[in-house]
N, C-alpha and C positions, 0 to 999 in steps of 0.2 A: 466436613465432607459434604453435608447436605447443602450448605451455602454455595460451595463451588459448583455443585451440580445444578442448582437453581440458576446461578448466574450464567453458566454455560448454556443451559436450556433456553433462557430468555434471549441470550445473544444469538443463538441459532435460529430461534423463531423470528427475531428482528431481521436477520439477514435473509431468511426465506421469504418473508413478506416483501422485502425490498427487491429481491431478485426476480420474483414471479409476478410482480405487478405489471399490468399491461398499459398503464398510463404514464405520461411524462409530466414533470412539473416545470419544464422549460418550454415556454410558449413558442420560441423560435424554431423548435424541432417538430412542431405539429404540421403534418402534411395537409394539402388542400382536402376539404371534406365536401362531398356533393350534397348531403342531406343530413340534418341532425337537429340538435338542441343546444343552445347556449344558456348557461346560468350565470348571471352577473353577480358581483359581490354584494349587491343590495338585495339579492333574492329573486330578481326578475328572471323569468324563464321565457326564452324566445325561440320559436321554431325557425329554422333557416334553410336556405339552399345556397350552394356555391360559396363556402367559407374559404377565405385565403388570409394568410398572415404575412406581412412584410414589415420589417423593422419594428416588431412588437406592436403593430397596429392590426387589429382584427377587423376584417371587412366581410360582410355577407349580405345577402338579400333575405329580408324577412317574409313572413307569410302574406303581407299586404303589398309585396313586390317593391318595397322601398329599400334602397341600399343604406345599410347602417355601418358605422365605423366606431370602434371603441379602442381605447388604449389597452394593452395587454394586462395592465394592473387592475382594470375593472372587471376582468373576466375571471370567474371562479372555476367554471367547469365547461368543457366542450364534449358532447356525446355524439357519436355517429349512430343514426337510426336506420332501420330497414326491416326486412323480414327474411324468412328462410324458404321462400318459394322455390328458388332455383335448386338449392341443396336437397330439399325434400322431393322435388320432381325427379331429379337424377336418381336419388336413392330408391324411391318407389318404382321408377321406371326400370331400373336394373333388377329389382325384385320381381316385377311383372314379367320381364324377359326370362329370368331364371325359372320362375314358376310356369311360364308357358312352355319352355323347353322340357322341363321335368314332367309336366302334365301331359304332353303329347309324345313322350318317349315310347309308349307301348300302343299307340294308335294303329300301327301297321297290322296288329292282330285283329282289328275290327274293320271289315270292309266298308261299312257305312261312314267311318271317320277317316279312312285313308285318303290322302291327298288334300286334306283341309288343315294340316298342321301349321303351315306358314301363315295362313290367315288368322288362325287362333293365336299364334305367338305374337304377331304384329298387333292384333286387337288387344290382347292382354297387356302388352307393353304400353300402348297408347292410353288405355283406360287407367292403368296404374300411374302413369306419368301425370295425367290430368288430375287424378285424385290427390297425388302427392303435392302438386303445385297448389291446389286449392287449400289443403291443410296447412302447408308452409306459409301461405299468404296471411293466415290468421295468427301465426306465431311471430311476435315482434322481437326484433333484435336491437339491443341498445349497448353500445360499446363506448366506454369512456376513453377518449384520446388525450385529454388534457385535464389536469386538476391542479389548482394553484398550490396546494399543500398536500403532503402525503397523508394518507388516511390512517396510517398506523406508524407511530414513531416512538423510539426510546431515546431518552436523554439521561446522561449522568451529570448531576449538578451537585456542588458542595452545599451542605446544609449544616446549621448549628444544632447540636444536640442540647438537651436541657441542662447538661452539666458543662456547657461551653466547650465541648469538643466538636471539631469539624469532621463530618462524615460525608461520604459520597452517597447520594440518594439516586436510585434508578426510578425515573418517572416514565409512565406509559401514557400516550395520548392517542385516543381513537376518535376520529371525526365521523359523525353519524350522518353527514349529508351525502 
């Protein structure tokens, strides 16, 4: 009973990791990437702009503005890089707008504040958007779009037992790169 449960559990985990992974291991399915990092199979890391793939040939412009071309078999990983400036600016801007509206909701009770609601709401929105963009610019985003092998794999292989019996062995491989 316990062995069946463990086998079912590990099978479910393997399918979950494969289903929810965001990367692909087929280099021909990688879309063009505007900015990112390429890691070659020898471990060399190269920052790039304008990566494109045609017929399993990877072409990009490196940081020294030289066009480089590599066969797909020499590329280990392709990552898309960026930051969260836009998302953070929109989120904080909407927060500033909501805060401005809520903060000025009872200003009509005070004659010295009456009539200044719109300028306060617009100012709060602009300041919050600027602060959000500044904070988001410092938070780096790195998304793997291609990896030559899966990071987590299960394999069933036959193995010889010490008493010359053949058994199936479940192996688990986790790549740490």
